[in-house]
Structure formats: C-alpha cells, structure tokens
N, C-alpha and C positions, 0 to 999 in steps of 0.2 A: 796672283803670285807674281807680282812686280809688273814693271811695265813691258817686258820683253814677251809677257804672254806664254801660255801654255796651249798644248793641242786643244782644238775645239774653239779656240778664241778667235772668232771671225773667219772660220774655216768649215769646209764641208768636205766629206768624203764621196768621191764620185766610184761608179762602177768600174771595177778593173777586170782584166782577163787573166785566165790561167790556162797553162797546158801542161798535162801530165807527161812524165817522160815515157810512161806505158800507159796503155789503156786500161778500161775496166773501173771498178769501183762505182760508188753510187753519186750520180750527178748532184742530187740535192745536198748530199753531205759535202761534196767538194764545194759546191756553191756556198754553203753556210760557213765552212771553214775559210774561204777567201774573204767573206764578210768579216768573220772574226779577226783575220789578219789585218784587214783595213782598219778595224776599229783599234786594235793593238797599236797599229802606228800612229794612228791619230792622237793616241794617249801619250805618245812619246815624242810628238812633234812639238817644236816651240817656234813661235813667230820671231825672227831675228829682230832685236831692237833697232838696229841700223835701217833695216828693210821697212820696219813699221814707221819710224820718223821720216823716212822717204816716201812713204805711202806706195811701195812696191807691192805689187801683186802678181801672181802668175801660177801656172801649174807645172809641176815637174813630174815627168814619168819615169818611175823608178822600176827596173827589171831586177830580180833576184832569184836565185835558186836555193831551196832549202832541202834539208834531210827531213826524215821522219820524226826526228827529234826536235825540230825547229832551229837548227842550227843552220845560220846564213852561209852557203858554201860559196857564193859570189854574188857580186851585185854590180850595177852599173847604171848611170844615169842614161835613159834612152833618149830623152828629149828635155832640154833645159828650159828654165822660164824665162830667160833673157836677163835674169838678175844674180850675180854671183852670189849674193848673201842668200837668197833662196836656195839655190842650187847647194850650196856648202851645207845649209842646214838639213837638206835631205840625207846627205852622207852621214851626218852626226846622228840623224833620228835613227837610221838602220843600225847603226852600232849600239845607240843607247837602247833600242828595242829588242837586241839580240840576247838571248835565243828567244824566237817567237813561239807561240803556242804549238805543241807538237801536233803532228797529222793525226786525225781520228782513224780507226780502222777502216771506214768506208772510203777513204781516198787511196786509191791504187798507186803504185810506183814507190822506188826507194828515195825519188827526189820529185819535187814540183818546182816549175818555172812560173813565176808570176810577175806580171807587169801591172803596177798600179799608179794611177795619177795622184800626186800629193798637191792639194789645193791650198793656196794661201790667198785669202781673200779678207780685205778689211771691211767692217760693218761700216 
C-alpha cells in the first residue's frame, strides 16, 4: 500500500497492561479483549514515510481510557520513542482507530484504562 506502509509492516505488537476502574469480571475475557484492542490498533497503524526513510525505529507507550462502547475518552503518550514522526503517528493512529471494539460483557466496569506499547521496527 505505498511506501508509507501500513500496520504490521515491519512491526510487532507487544504485551500491554490494563487496569479496570472497578474490580470483577473475567480475567481471561479481559486479557482476550486487550489482545483484540492491540490487534485493532496495529491494523490502524502506519509507518511514517519520513521515519522509514530515516530508518527510525522505536516504541511509544500509549495510555488511553475507553468506555463500554469503545469510545476513547482520553489518551496520552506515556513514553515517547525519541522520534517525533513516530510519536505523532501514534496520536493519529488512536484517532483513526476510534471507536475501538466494544467491551464484552465479561469485562467489568464502565471504563477501562489501557497502556499499550506501539512498536515501530524496520525489517
């Protein structure tokens, strides 16, 4: 899909963490939901052309809060990659990916806070 690349092109998803605002729910279902969210974000990620040409790689840690319907209520970069093009792409990615898949019934709480690493790696 052009030289800019699309999610999955030279990138891998890493394990993230999540914290429910309220306890309860099914741990396995929550874990599966977080994996689904990571896959969803990867599909909406693009490797910036400028960063690819400069051979820039890095990991951005994105923290966000979603509601039960998958709407992103807030987001912030918790740790940048050291490359503004990669950090900017993560901001664009979360907007492109919204809304995220809705929470399944086994995930407790009205909101969920998730921190995920977004990896940019060239092959």
